DOLOLO-699651 format. One record per residue: residue number from 1; residue in three letters; x, y, z of N, C-alpha, C in turn. Coordinates in steps of 0.02 Angstrom, whole numbers. Example, Ala and Ser with C-alpha at 12.3 -4.5 7.8 and 13.67 -1.06 7.14 Angstrom:
+-----+------+--------+--------+--------+--------+--------+--------+--------+--------+--------+
: seq : type :     nu :     nv :     nw :    cau :    cav :    caw :     cu :     cv :     cw :
+-----+------+--------+--------+--------+--------+--------+--------+--------+--------+--------+
:   1 :  ALA :    660 :   -284 :    390 :    615 :   -225 :    390 :    660 :   -165 :    390 :
:   2 :  SER :    642 :   -112 :    354 :    684 :    -53 :    357 :    645 :      2 :    394 :
+-----+------+--------+--------+--------+--------+--------+--------+--------+--------+--------+
***
This chain:
+-----+------+--------+--------+--------+--------+--------+--------+--------+--------+--------+
: seq : type :     nu :     nv :     nw :    cau :    cav :    caw :     cu :     cv :     cw :
+-----+------+--------+--------+--------+--------+--------+--------+--------+--------+--------+
:   1 :  SER :   1611 :   8078 :   6103 :   1623 :   8099 :   6034 :   1661 :   8044 :   5998 :
:   2 :  THR :   1641 :   8029 :   5938 :   1673 :   7977 :   5899 :   1670 :   7996 :   5826 :
:   3 :  GLY :   1707 :   7963 :   5786 :   1701 :   7974 :   5714 :   1641 :   7936 :   5687 :
:   4 :  SER :   1617 :   7957 :   5629 :   1560 :   7922 :   5600 :   1581 :   7856 :   5568 :
:   5 :  ARG :   1647 :   7840 :   5569 :   1671 :   7776 :   5543 :   1664 :   7720 :   5595 :
:   6 :  HIS :   1656 :   7739 :   5657 :   1654 :   7690 :   5712 :   1595 :   7642 :   5703 :
:   7 :  ARG :   1604 :   7580 :   5723 :   1553 :   7528 :   5714 :   1485 :   7548 :   5743 :
:   8 :  ASP :   1485 :   7574 :   5805 :   1421 :   7595 :   5836 :   1391 :   7654 :   5798 :
:   9 :  ALA :   1433 :   7699 :   5773 :   1408 :   7755 :   5734 :   1375 :   7729 :   5670 :
:  10 :  ARG :   1407 :   7680 :   5638 :   1378 :   7650 :   5578 :   1310 :   7619 :   5592 :
:  11 :  ALA :   1304 :   7586 :   5649 :   1240 :   7555 :   5668 :   1186 :   7608 :   5676 :
:  12 :  CYS :   1202 :   7663 :   5709 :   1153 :   7717 :   5717 :   1134 :   7747 :   5650 :
:  13 :  LEU :   1183 :   7760 :   5608 :   1167 :   7789 :   5543 :   1125 :   7743 :   5500 :
:  14 :  ALA :   1139 :   7678 :   5502 :   1098 :   7630 :   5464 :   1026 :   7631 :   5488 :
:  15 :  ALA :   1017 :   7632 :   5554 :    949 :   7633 :   5582 :    914 :   7699 :   5565 :
:  16 :  TYR :    951 :   7753 :   5567 :    925 :   7820 :   5549 :    901 :   7820 :   5477 :
:  17 :  PHE :    944 :   7796 :   5430 :    925 :   7795 :   5360 :    864 :   7751 :   5348 :
:  18 :  THR :    861 :   7694 :   5383 :    803 :   7649 :   5376 :    740 :   7683 :   5400 :
:  19 :  GLU :    744 :   7718 :   5457 :    684 :   7752 :   5482 :    662 :   7807 :   5434 :
:  20 :  LEU :    709 :   7845 :   5406 :    689 :   7897 :   5359 :    656 :   7866 :   5297 :
:  21 :  SER :    683 :   7811 :   5273 :    654 :   7777 :   5215 :    582 :   7757 :   5228 :
:  22 :  GLU :    569 :   7735 :   5290 :    501 :   7713 :   5308 :    454 :   7772 :   5318 :
:  23 :  ARG :    480 :   7828 :   5344 :    436 :   7884 :   5364 :    426 :   7936 :   5310 :
:  24 :  PHE :    474 :   7946 :   5266 :    467 :   7997 :   5214 :    420 :   7973 :   5160 :
:  25 :  ASP :    377 :   8018 :   5135 :    330 :   8002 :   5081 :    367 :   7972 :   5021 :
:  26 :  THR :    426 :   7998 :   5007 :    463 :   7980 :   4947 :    517 :   7928 :   4960 :
:  27 :  GLY :    521 :   7901 :   5022 :    577 :   7859 :   5040 :    638 :   7903 :   5052 :
:  28 :  PHE :    696 :   7872 :   5063 :    757 :   7912 :   5076 :    817 :   7875 :   5049 :
:  29 :  ASP :    857 :   7910 :   5009 :    920 :   7884 :   4984 :    974 :   7934 :   5004 :
:  30 :  PRO :   1019 :   7914 :   5050 :   1070 :   7961 :   5074 :   1115 :   7987 :   5018 :
:  31 :  GLU :   1121 :   7948 :   4963 :   1162 :   7971 :   4907 :   1132 :   8031 :   4871 :
:  32 :  LEU :   1066 :   8040 :   4879 :   1032 :   8097 :   4846 :   1025 :   8156 :   4893 :
:  33 :  SER :   1044 :   8147 :   4956 :   1039 :   8199 :   5007 :   1104 :   8239 :   5008 :
:  34 :  ILE :   1100 :   8299 :   5038 :   1161 :   8339 :   5047 :   1211 :   8300 :   5089 :
:  35 :  SER :   1273 :   8303 :   5069 :   1325 :   8260 :   5099 :   1336 :   8274 :   5173 :
:  36 :  ALA :   1351 :   8221 :   5208 :   1374 :   8224 :   5278 :   1418 :   8163 :   5287 :
:  37 :  GLY :   1473 :   8162 :   5248 :   1516 :   8103 :   5247 :   1565 :   8102 :   5305 :
:  38 :  ASP :   1600 :   8046 :   5311 :   1647 :   8037 :   5366 :   1696 :   8095 :   5372 :
:  39 :  ASP :   1725 :   8116 :   5315 :   1775 :   8169 :   5318 :   1745 :   8235 :   5342 :
:  40 :  GLU :   1682 :   8247 :   5326 :   1649 :   8309 :   5346 :   1629 :   8309 :   5420 :
:  41 :  LEU :   1624 :   8249 :   5450 :   1602 :   8244 :   5519 :   1659 :   8223 :   5566 :
:  42 :  THR :   1720 :   8236 :   5545 :   1779 :   8219 :   5583 :   1820 :   8283 :   5593 :
:  43 :  PRO :   1847 :   8295 :   5653 :   1888 :   8355 :   5663 :   1946 :   8358 :   5613 :
:  44 :  PRO :   1964 :   8417 :   5589 :   1938 :   8483 :   5609 :   1877 :   8505 :   5568 :
:  45 :  ALA :   1854 :   8464 :   5520 :   1799 :   8484 :   5476 :   1732 :   8484 :   5513 :
:  46 :  GLY :   1727 :   8443 :   5565 :   1664 :   8437 :   5602 :   1672 :   8386 :   5657 :
:  47 :  CYS :   1616 :   8359 :   5680 :   1619 :   8307 :   5731 :   1556 :   8264 :   5727 :
:  48 :  PHE :   1559 :   8208 :   5761 :   1503 :   8162 :   5763 :   1497 :   8136 :   5834 :
:  49 :  LEU :   1437 :   8143 :   5863 :   1425 :   8122 :   5932 :   1382 :   8059 :   5931 :
:  50 :  LEU :   1398 :   8015 :   5978 :   1361 :   7953 :   5985 :   1336 :   7949 :   6057 :
:  51 :  ALA :   1271 :   7935 :   6065 :   1242 :   7926 :   6132 :   1233 :   7851 :   6144 :
:  52 :  THR :   1251 :   7830 :   6204 :   1241 :   7759 :   6222 :   1199 :   7754 :   6285 :
:  53 :  LEU :   1165 :   7699 :   6291 :   1124 :   7684 :   6349 :   1139 :   7612 :   6368 :
:  54 :  HIS :   1165 :   7602 :   6428 :   1185 :   7535 :   6450 :   1233 :   7503 :   6400 :
:  55 :  GLY :   1278 :   7544 :   6373 :   1328 :   7518 :   6326 :   1305 :   7508 :   6255 :
:  56 :  GLU :   1240 :   7522 :   6241 :   1214 :   7513 :   6174 :   1206 :   7581 :   6140 :
:  57 :  PRO :   1225 :   7586 :   6076 :   1216 :   7650 :   6040 :   1142 :   7664 :   6029 :
:  58 :  VAL :   1119 :   7722 :   6051 :   1048 :   7739 :   6045 :   1035 :   7808 :   6014 :
:  59 :  GLY :   1087 :   7843 :   5993 :   1075 :   7908 :   5963 :   1139 :   7936 :   5935 :
:  60 :  CYS :   1130 :   7985 :   5890 :   1188 :   8016 :   5859 :   1170 :   8085 :   5833 :
:  61 :  GLY :   1222 :   8122 :   5816 :   1215 :   8187 :   5785 :   1282 :   8209 :   5758 :
:  62 :  GLY :   1280 :   8243 :   5701 :   1342 :   8266 :   5670 :   1342 :   8341 :   5662 :
:  63 :  LEU :   1402 :   8368 :   5652 :   1411 :   8439 :   5643 :   1461 :   8450 :   5587 :
:  64 :  LYS :   1442 :   8492 :   5539 :   1488 :   8514 :   5485 :   1505 :   8587 :   5499 :
:  65 :  LEU :   1569 :   8601 :   5505 :   1592 :   8669 :   5520 :   1610 :   8706 :   5455 :
:  66 :  HIS :   1598 :   8772 :   5457 :   1612 :   8814 :   5398 :   1643 :   8880 :   5421 :
:  67 :  GLY :   1696 :   8876 :   5463 :   1727 :   8938 :   5488 :   1678 :   8976 :   5531 :
:  68 :  ASP :   1671 :   9042 :   5517 :   1624 :   9081 :   5557 :   1554 :   9084 :   5526 :
:  69 :  ALA :   1546 :   9050 :   5470 :   1479 :   9043 :   5440 :   1440 :   8992 :   5482 :
:  70 :  PRO :   1374 :   8990 :   5474 :   1336 :   8943 :   5515 :   1359 :   8871 :   5505 :
:  71 :  ALA :   1366 :   8835 :   5560 :   1381 :   8764 :   5559 :   1317 :   8727 :   5542 :
:  72 :  GLU :   1324 :   8668 :   5514 :   1265 :   8627 :   5496 :   1259 :   8567 :   5543 :
:  73 :  ILE :   1199 :   8559 :   5570 :   1184 :   8499 :   5610 :   1155 :   8447 :   5563 :
:  74 :  LYS :   1183 :   8386 :   5566 :   1164 :   8332 :   5521 :   1153 :   8269 :   5561 :
:  75 :  ARG :   1114 :   8223 :   5533 :   1110 :   8154 :   5558 :   1088 :   8148 :   5631 :
:  76 :  MET :   1043 :   8194 :   5652 :   1015 :   8190 :   5720 :    966 :   8132 :   5723 :
:  77 :  TRP :    977 :   8086 :   5770 :    932 :   8028 :   5776 :    937 :   7999 :   5846 :
:  78 :  VAL :    879 :   7978 :   5872 :    876 :   7941 :   5935 :    834 :   7879 :   5922 :
:  79 :  ALA :    859 :   7822 :   5945 :    823 :   7758 :   5936 :    754 :   7762 :   5968 :
:  80 :  PRO :    703 :   7733 :   5936 :    636 :   7735 :   5965 :    634 :   7712 :   6038 :
:  81 :  ARG :    672 :   7661 :   6057 :    670 :   7637 :   6126 :    700 :   7686 :   6176 :
:  82 :  ALA :    736 :   7737 :   6152 :    768 :   7785 :   6197 :    736 :   7854 :   6193 :
:  83 :  ARG :    681 :   7859 :   6156 :    648 :   7925 :   6150 :    612 :   7943 :   6214 :
:  84 :  GLY :    607 :   8007 :   6227 :    573 :   8031 :   6287 :    620 :   8039 :   6347 :
:  85 :  LEU :    684 :   8024 :   6338 :    733 :   8030 :   6392 :    772 :   8095 :   6389 :
:  86 :  GLY :    760 :   8135 :   6338 :    796 :   8198 :   6331 :    862 :   8192 :   6294 :
:  87 :  LEU :    875 :   8133 :   6264 :    939 :   8124 :   6229 :    945 :   8169 :   6168 :
:  88 :  GLY :    892 :   8177 :   6131 :    895 :   8221 :   6072 :    913 :   8292 :   6091 :
:  89 :  ARG :    883 :   8317 :   6144 :    897 :   8385 :   6167 :    970 :   8390 :   6191 :
:  90 :  ARG :    994 :   8337 :   6224 :   1063 :   8338 :   6249 :   1114 :   8335 :   6191 :
:  91 :  ILE :   1101 :   8293 :   6141 :   1144 :   8290 :   6082 :   1145 :   8358 :   6048 :
:  92 :  LEU :   1086 :   8388 :   6040 :   1081 :   8453 :   6008 :   1122 :   8506 :   6045 :
:  93 :  ARG :   1115 :   8507 :   6112 :   1154 :   8556 :   6153 :   1229 :   8545 :   6145 :
:  94 :  GLU :   1251 :   8481 :   6143 :   1322 :   8466 :   6136 :   1348 :   8488 :   6067 :
:  95 :  LEU :   1308 :   8478 :   6015 :   1328 :   8500 :   5948 :   1331 :   8576 :   5944 :
:  96 :  GLU :   1283 :   8610 :   5976 :   1285 :   8683 :   5978 :   1348 :   8708 :   6014 :
:  97 :  ALA :   1365 :   8676 :   6070 :   1425 :   8696 :   6108 :   1488 :   8685 :   6066 :
:  98 :  ALA :   1491 :   8629 :   6030 :   1549 :   8616 :   5987 :   1554 :   8667 :   5932 :
:  99 :  ALA :   1498 :   8687 :   5904 :   1497 :   8738 :   5851 :   1522 :   8805 :   5878 :
: 100 :  ALA :   1496 :   8824 :   5936 :   1517 :   8888 :   5966 :   1592 :   8886 :   5983 :
: 101 :  ALA :   1616 :   8831 :   6010 :   1686 :   8825 :   6027 :   1731 :   8830 :   5965 :
: 102 :  ALA :   1705 :   8809 :   5908 :   1743 :   8811 :   5846 :   1738 :   8879 :   5812 :
: 103 :  GLY :   1699 :   8925 :   5841 :   1694 :   8992 :   5813 :   1634 :   9006 :   5770 :
: 104 :  ALA :   1588 :   8957 :   5764 :   1527 :   8969 :   5724 :   1483 :   9019 :   5761 :
: 105 :  ARG :   1451 :   9063 :   5724 :   1406 :   9112 :   5755 :   1334 :   9088 :   5758 :
: 106 :  ALA :   1320 :   9035 :   5719 :   1252 :   9009 :   5717 :   1256 :   8936 :   5695 :
: 107 :  VAL :   1201 :   8900 :   5706 :   1193 :   8832 :   5681 :   1129 :   8831 :   5640 :
: 108 :  ARG :   1129 :   8788 :   5591 :   1069 :   8781 :   5549 :   1058 :   8708 :   5533 :
: 109 :  LEU :    998 :   8692 :   5513 :    981 :   8624 :   5494 :    918 :   8625 :   5453 :
: 110 :  GLU :    906 :   8571 :   5419 :    844 :   8563 :   5381 :    813 :   8497 :   5401 :
: 111 :  THR :    747 :   8492 :   5394 :    713 :   8430 :   5413 :    651 :   8419 :   5371 :
: 112 :  ASN :    626 :   8359 :   5374 :    569 :   8337 :   5335 :    505 :   8346 :   5375 :
: 113 :  ARG :    450 :   8362 :   5341 :    387 :   8374 :   5376 :    361 :   8313 :   5415 :
: 114 :  SER :    384 :   8253 :   5397 :    360 :   8193 :   5432 :    391 :   8185 :   5501 :
: 115 :  LEU :    444 :   8223 :   5515 :    480 :   8215 :   5579 :    456 :   8267 :   5629 :
: 116 :  GLN :    392 :   8260 :   5649 :    361 :   8311 :   5692 :    396 :   8318 :   5759 :
: 117 :  GLU :    421 :   8262 :   5788 :    455 :   8267 :   5853 :    520 :   8306 :   5846 :
: 118 :  ALA :    555 :   8300 :   5790 :    616 :   8338 :   5778 :    599 :   8412 :   5770 :
: 119 :  ILE :    547 :   8427 :   5732 :    526 :   8497 :   5722 :    509 :   8528 :   5789 :
: 120 :  SER :    474 :   8492 :   5830 :    456 :   8517 :   5897 :    519 :   8529 :   5939 :
: 121 :  LEU :    567 :   8482 :   5937 :    630 :   8490 :   5973 :    665 :   8554 :   5952 :
: 122 :  TYR :    671 :   8566 :   5887 :    707 :   8625 :   5863 :    671 :   8689 :   5884 :
: 123 :  ARG :    605 :   8690 :   5876 :    567 :   8750 :   5895 :    573 :   8765 :   5969 :
: 124 :  THR :    572 :   8714 :   6011 :    575 :   8725 :   6084 :    647 :   8734 :   6108 :
: 125 :  SER :    696 :   8726 :   6062 :    766 :   8736 :   6079 :    794 :   8802 :   6052 :
: 126 :  GLY :    748 :   8846 :   6031 :    769 :   8913 :   6010 :    785 :   8922 :   5937 :
: 127 :  TYR :    766 :   8874 :   5896 :    777 :   8880 :   5824 :    719 :   8918 :   5793 :
: 128 :  ALA :    736 :   8960 :   5745 :    686 :   8998 :   5707 :    683 :   8969 :   5637 :
: 129 :  GLU :    621 :   8962 :   5611 :    614 :   8939 :   5543 :    636 :   8995 :   5496 :
: 130 :  VAL :    677 :   8978 :   5447 :    705 :   9026 :   5400 :    692 :   9002 :   5329 :
: 131 :  PRO :    700 :   9048 :   5279 :    693 :   9025 :   5210 :    745 :   8971 :   5194 :
: 132 :  ALA :    729 :   8931 :   5144 :    775 :   8877 :   5124 :    844 :   8905 :   5108 :
: 133 :  PHE :    896 :   8875 :   5138 :    965 :   8897 :   5126 :   1004 :   8846 :   5086 :
: 134 :  ASN :    970 :   8792 :   5066 :   1001 :   8743 :   5022 :    946 :   8710 :   4981 :
: 135 :  ASP :    966 :   8663 :   4939 :    917 :   8630 :   4895 :    908 :   8557 :   4915 :
: 136 :  GLU :    910 :   8544 :   4981 :    899 :   8476 :   5006 :    831 :   8451 :   4982 :
: 137 :  ARG :    833 :   8397 :   4943 :    770 :   8372 :   4913 :    721 :   8344 :   4963 :
: 138 :  TYR :    745 :   8323 :   5022 :    701 :   8292 :   5071 :    676 :   8342 :   5124 :
: 139 :  ALA :    696 :   8405 :   5119 :    679 :   8453 :   5171 :    616 :   8492 :   5154 :
: 140 :  HIS :    578 :   8506 :   5207 :    520 :   8551 :   5202 :    527 :   8610 :   5250 :
: 141 :  HIS :    571 :   8603 :   5299 :    581 :   8655 :   5350 :    656 :   8667 :   5358 :
: 142 :  TRP :    674 :   8731 :   5362 :    743 :   8751 :   5374 :    744 :   8793 :   5437 :
: 143 :  PHE :    792 :   8779 :   5481 :    796 :   8814 :   5546 :    866 :   8842 :   5557 :
: 144 :  GLU :    869 :   8896 :   5596 :    933 :   8925 :   5614 :    929 :   8952 :   5686 :
: 145 :  LYS :    985 :   8949 :   5721 :    990 :   8974 :   5790 :   1056 :   9011 :   5798 :
: 146 :  ASP :   1052 :   9072 :   5824 :   1113 :   9108 :   5841 :   1143 :   9079 :   5905 :
: 147 :  LEU :   1209 :   9076 :   5906 :   1244 :   9048 :   5964 :   1275 :   9102 :   6007 :
: 148 :  ASP :   1275 :   9092 :   6072 :   1312 :   9135 :   6116 :   1384 :   9109 :   6116 :
: 149 :  ARG :   1431 :   9154 :   6103 :   1501 :   9130 :   6102 :   1539 :   9164 :   6158 :
+-----+------+--------+--------+--------+--------+--------+--------+--------+--------+--------+
***
């Protein structure tokens, strides 16, 4: 676990934003997206996880806490060279555990239709598609999962 201000975290977020810009039909500008800033991803407001492989940052995920209301999973990303190793699923499980430990009863997230591997990960990890719960301009799918506490 690290803050999103950390150099390796910054590298992952930059790569994540670049990939979204390339894959989304409309491009991607994080300034136009729902916020997930450093202060929101740092305890006690939330957390930010960084995955490394052989000392290199290869994945990340953030969590925004809202008391007992559903926590938000943000900035989930795994580097293309590290995909297929189960890192995304592991990051997701760790974020869910952190949310449950903080008292959240559920986690939710939104994603873009172009991220089919992410959509598959969420569906196979127990997430149910729900009506839109925010006005994220880049989202086409909204998911929620109840947590065992």
